[in-house]
N, C-alpha and C positions, 0 to 999 in steps of 0.2 A: 553736351552729347556732341559724340564724333562721328560725321556723316559716314565712315566708311567702315565702321564696325554695326555686328548687325545686334548690339544690347546696348539698352538704354542703362546708365551706369550713374551710383548714387551712395554717398557715406550717409548712416545714419545710427541712432545710440543703437547699443547695443537692446534693449529694452525693448526697443519698436520693431526688432526683425520680427517676430512670428506674425505680425498683421500685416507685415509686409509680403510675409510667404505667403500668408490666403490669398494675396492677389495673386500670386505665380511669380513675384522675386526669387531667386537663390542666394547663396552666400557666395560671393567670389574672393572678401580675404577677411581675418574676423584683425581686429587690433583691441587694442587695451579697455577703448571707452566705444570708440567708432569702429563700425561694420560695414564692406563696403559691398552693395548689393547689388545684383545686376536682372534685367529682362528681358527676351524678345522685343525687338523695335515690332508693333505691328505694320500689320502688309501695307497701309499707304505711305505707312511711315521710313518703310524700308524702301518704295519704289522710287519716294522722291528723291532720300538720299544716293543712290545708285544713280538717278539722273542724272543730279548736284556732281557728285563725283566724275562723271561720266563728260561733264563740258569745264570743269576742274582739271583734266589729266590731257584735255585738249588743251589748253592752257586761253583760257578765254578771259582778257584782261580787267572782264565787269561778270562778277554774275547776283544773281540776284540770294538774297539769304532766306531763314526760316523766316515763313510765312510773309513772304516778300508781296506786294498789292499794288497795283497800277492805276491810280486814278483818270477820270476818261469823265468825259462829258459827250456824252449821247447826245441826240436831235433834239429833245423836246428841252434842252436846258439845264436839266438838271444834274447835280455832280452825280456820278458811280464811282463804286470801289470794287475789284475783282482781286480776289487773291491768286497768285501765279504760282503754278507748283516749283517750277525753273526758271530759270529766263539768262543768258548768256548773250552779252553782245562783244564784237570787236569794230574795228572801221569799218566794216563794210555790213557784216552780217547780226541782227536779232533773232534768237529764236528764243520763242515762246509756248511752253511744256505745260499740259495739261497728263498729270498722271493717274489713272485709272484700275483697282485691283479690285481680286477676289481672293479669300482666301483660299478656299481650295477652286480648281478649277472648274467653270460651266460658261455659260451663257449671261449675258447679261444688255442690256437695251442702252443704249447710246443717244436715242436718238433728241434725249432732251438734252443732253450735254452738249451736242452737235449742234443744235438750236442755238442755246446760249452761244456758244464761240460763233457762229454764223452772224448773228444779231451784232456783237463785242469786237469784231475784227477792225472794223473802220476806226471805231471810236477810240478801243486802245492804240492801231496804228497812229491817228493822227495825234495821240497824247504822247507817245512814242519820241514821234520826230516832233514835238513841240518842247519834250523835256532838253534834248539835246541839241536843236536847235534847225530853223528850217535849210541849213546846209545838208545835213546830213540824212540821207536818201537811203538808208539800207533796204538789202533783200529782209525780208521778215517771213520767218521759214516758223509756219504754225503747225504744231507736232502733238501728238494724243502718244503716249508711251503707256502701256498696256500689261500686266501680268496676269494668268490663270484668266483673262474671259475672253472665252469664244466669241468673235465677232461675228455680225448677222452680214448678209451681202446687202441688204440694202443702208445699214449702220457705213458699210466700207463705201458704197456706192456716195452718200450722203457727203463721209466725208472727203473721198475726191472731188466730188461739185466743188465745196468751199473749198480746196487748195487745203487740207490739213493733211498733213503724212501719220501713216500710223507705224509706229513701231510694237513689237511686238514682244517676248519675253524670247522668242527666237532670235529678232534684228538686236533685240538686245545683247545680248548673248556674244553677239557676233561683232557689234560695235566696241563691246568692252572689251574683247578679246583685241582686238589690232591696232586701238588706242592703248591699252595696257602696252601691247609690242613697240609702237612705234612712237607712243608719248607726242606732244604736240602735233609733230611731222602730220599724226591720223586726221589734223582738223582740217586741213586742206580737200585730202580724201572723203570725210563725211559730208564737208559741202559740195562737193561734187557728185554725191550721188542724189542730195537735195533739189541742188541746183543745175542738175545738169543741161546745158543748152541757154540758162539764162543768159544775160548778159554782165559784166560785172561792173561794178560801178568802178570808173577811176583807169578803167585799161581802153578808155576809145581810144581809135586813132592812134596807137602807140607801133611805132616805123622805126626801125633799123636797118643800119646798113647793108646788105647780104648779096652772098652769088647766088646764081642759079643753075642746075647745073642736073645730069641724069645719071644714075648708076642703074645698068641694065633696062628695064622700061621703067624704075621709079623715078618722081623727080622729087628733088631735092634741095634744102637750101642753108648756106654754110651761115652765121650771122656770130656776133656775141650781142649779149644779152645782159641782166641783173638776175638775180633769185629774187626779187622782189614782184619784180612780171612774171617771172615761167613758175614760180610757187603758187598761184592762185589758179592759173590754168591748168596745172598739170593731175595726172594720177597714174597710180601705178596698176596693169594688170591686177587682177583679181578672180578668185570663182564667185561664181555667184550667190547672195544671201541662202537661195534656198537647194543650195549642192547637197548633193546626198551628206557629202563626208562632214559637212557642218564645221568648217575648217578654213581659215580665211590664206589663201596664198601667199602673203605675208609674211610667215612662219616661215616660208621657204626664201623667201625676197630680199627680206631687209633683216638686216644683226642689229636691234638697237644698240649692243658695243659697238658695235663698228658708225653708227649713229652720233654716237655720242664720242666716240675717238675722235670720229672726222671736222665736229664742232671745235672740240679743243684746237685744233691744226688751225683752220681755221681763224680764231680768236688769237692765234699766236702770230697772225701774218701769212700762213697757206694761203698760196695758191693751186688751181689742177691748171695744169698745159695740156691736159686733154678733152675731148672734146663730150659730148654729152651726147646720146643717139636717142631723138623722140621721134614721134609721129604726129602729125598734125591731122585729126579726125575731119577736119573739115578744109576744104578751098581757101587759100588765102589770098590776099592781096598781093601783087608784086609789081610796081611801079620802075619801068626803066631807064638806067641814064640816060640822057639824050645825049649821046657823047657818040663820035664817029670810031672810037676807039672801041666801043662797046659791039662788035662785030661778031665775035667766035660764033660759030653755033651750037656749042658745044655747052659753056659757060657766060651768063648774063652779069651785068653787075644792076643794081636799082635797092632799091626800099624796099624793104619786106614790110607789111604792116601784120603784127604779132595776133594771134587769135582773141575774143574776147570774153568767150564764154566759158562757162566753169565747166569743165571734165572734155577740154578741145586738145590736151596734148599729151600724149600718153607718153611717158619714159620706160624707152626699151632697155638703155643702158647709161648709167650710171644714175642710180636711186640713192643711193650714199651719200653721192656727194652733194646735189638738190637736196635731201631730206636733212642733210647735215647742216644746212644753215636754219632751218627751222627752231630748232635748240637753242640755241643763242640768239642774242642782242639783235635786233632789226638796225640797228647801225650797219651791221654786217651784211645784211641784203642786198646795198647796191653796190658788190663788187661785179668783177666782171666774171664771166663765164664764156668759156665758149661751145656752140650747139652746130650740130649735124639733125636736121630736122626732113623727116621725110613727109608726104603729104599723101594724104586719104588711103593706106592702107589699111586692113583689115586689122585692127589689133588683136587679134585672136586667133589669126590663122594661123599663126605658130610660122613666119615665113622668118623670124629671124632666131627659132626655135634651133640651131647648127650648134 
């Protein structure tokens, strides 16, 4: 059964078709002895497959299969097992998803489900870390993806209190749109949405030689770094999830064909002699070099410590060049890229929309 299809398909003997039709199956293709029949997936299976496909398109290297289960040991010493509707893992993050759906739109209490999730978060987190080794300390995103369910305010408050992220059909449509548009590059934007402000494992105390100066009233840094370091902290300016147009701004800002074209250029040995333009959303540490020649009042030389939080570098110009790396093998992620970075400017002020 293909996850991206809306139907379950199977082949049966011609004589058996009538009894399947009673159960809602229809003929897709007839053969001399066998008939291929199809039936719409039920709403629960459909949502689970949509979630799996979303993470697949993001390029997650490890995904849970059908009927994926996590074994865990609660505090009482007994062993338990929990089926996880969608599971995705990369080198730094793990996403654990519960899918809940109704056939028709309406209210549904999720209090019992959330209570179970809360009781299992610690045992499941311990099980994940034990399975992958104690050195693996991922950011775990607990997520409920729902369809046709009207959440009650108490349930939303309970989800927020236990750090469960809620993705309704509106958000799901939004994420599916930009992931289809951006491909694996969208994974970084997805993580930026849910881990905004959290520190990124492995990016502590990353420093690069840089110059610091001012343009107008704005402080900037000029330096060289790598896509591996910059992709994880970057984000692209976009419309809010609840924007009345309901369309992500990526459709105007980033062209998938251009990302693919640039990826091919990089794989052939290409490089970019021009700067990417970014804006750091937080103040950065900059250690001046202790040199007598570092006395120019306009330009200072030193060590710049890169931000280490998700969604801390707004990519103003050069999105295609940066995200071109996201669609190719990681062996290219350590190439040098030149950057001009402002600090603390309002990412949505439109100061660069000239």
